[in-house]
C-alpha positions, 0 to 999 in steps of 0.5 A, a space after each residue: 505824246 508820239 501819237 499827238 506829234 505824228 498827227 501834227 506832222 500829218 496835218 502840216 503835210 496836208 497843209 503843204 499839199 493844199 498850199 502847193 500852188 500858193 505857198 507860204 514859206 515859214 520863217 522862223 528866226 532863232 536868236 539869243 541875247 548872248 553868244 555861246 548859248 547854243 543858238 546855232 546848235 539849236 537852229 541846225 538841229 531844228 532844221 535837221 528834224 523838219 527835213 527829216 519830216 520831209 519838209 523842204 528847209 534852208 538854213 540862212 546863216 545870218 550871224 554876220 560876223 560870226 557865221 559858222 553853220 557850215 562848221 557845225 553841219 560839217 560842210 565846205 562852202 566856197 563863196 557866200 552871200 557877200 559874193 552875191 551882193 558884189 556880183 561875183 556869183 549867183 545865189 545858186 552858186 552859193 546854196 549848198 545842199 547838206 542833205 535831202 530837204 536841207 539847204 544851207 545859204 551861207 552868210 559872211 563872217 567879216 561883217 561887210 555884207 549889209 553895206 551892200 544893201 543897195 548894191 546894183 546886184 540886189 535886183 539879181 539876188 531877188 530874181 535868183 531867190 525865186 529858186 527857193 520859193 518852194 521851201 516850206 521853212 526858212 530857218 534864220 540863225 541870227 546874230 546874238 544881241 541886239 544889233 540893228 541887223 538882228 532886230 531887222 531879221 526878228 521884225 519880219 520872221 513869222 516866228 522868233 525863238 529865243 534860246 537862253 540858259 541858266 546863266 545870269 548874263 544869258 538870262 539878262 541879255 535874253 530879256 534885253 532882246 525881248 524888250 528891244 525887239 517888242 517895239 516891232 513885234 509882240 509874240 515870242 517863244 522861248 527854248 531853255 538850253 543846258 538846263 539841269 531838268 525840266 523844273 529849272 527850265 520852267 522856272 527860268 521861263 516863268 521868271 523872264 516872262 513875269 519880269 517882261 510882263 511887268 516891265 515892258 509896256 507892250 506886254 509881250 506874249 512869251 511862249 514856252 517850247 521846252 528845254 535841252 539838258 546839259 548833255 555829254 551827248 550834244 557836246 560830243 556831237 558838236 566836237 565831231 561835227 554831227 547833228 545830235 538829231 540824227 541819233 535816238 536820244 533823250 536830247 532829240 526827243 526833247 527838241 522834237 517836242 519843243 518843235 512840235 509845240 512850236 508847229 502847233 503854235 504856228 498852226 494856230 496863228 493866222 499868217 497875215 499874208 502869203 509870203 515866199 522867199 523873194 518877198 522875204 529878201 525884198 522886206 529884209 533889204 527894204 528896211 536897210 
């Protein structure tokens, strides 16, 4: 497994060199149907793994109303994207360098941000976003649920990762997320969190996938990425505001395997067009 993972990293790094002058920033939206399933923790640690593999990564805290990645990453932020759209600062003023290759784009925890989509300052945001055009990955930590805002993010991402748990309410809401967003996209990936073991995770994925394909007319394609177990190690890291992927553990290994599966899937998929962060923000705001 490790040899395969190393080979995949080498292939992705070669693509990075080949596409240096015409880069496609890969946009991964990480979402969940229900809050409290570990979506933000997964987002932060996936971004950390990519950064540790020498990719340039930005985390976009798009959980409008409940933005909290700064807490998980243990960094202090001042202003956020809301202040940019109000014209109080520029995008470069809010971007926070968490560590080498890893940036945080803070969202707003008040829910007001999208009311300013047509602001006269939007053009300034687009111009400033060129600062991020050398990114390899943009990881979007969306809000939980099926709000219109979350559906917009899912519709324009290259890949969508749905995080769920064995909790019945989380399962129901994960299915609802797939059903609603299948109106704008067909392809999804799934990561099972807080599972007892791999058998439970696989059974849960199989059941959701079967029900979705039976009842959703668009026949969505749902790929299994992997799982994270219920782990005291992860709980302790969250409490101490540490990223569990900074430590060698079975939890880190499981998330690495899930990420490698996702990267392999992205390598197989032919992206429809070259895109950068400026284009991403334009596509996003055009939908509001």
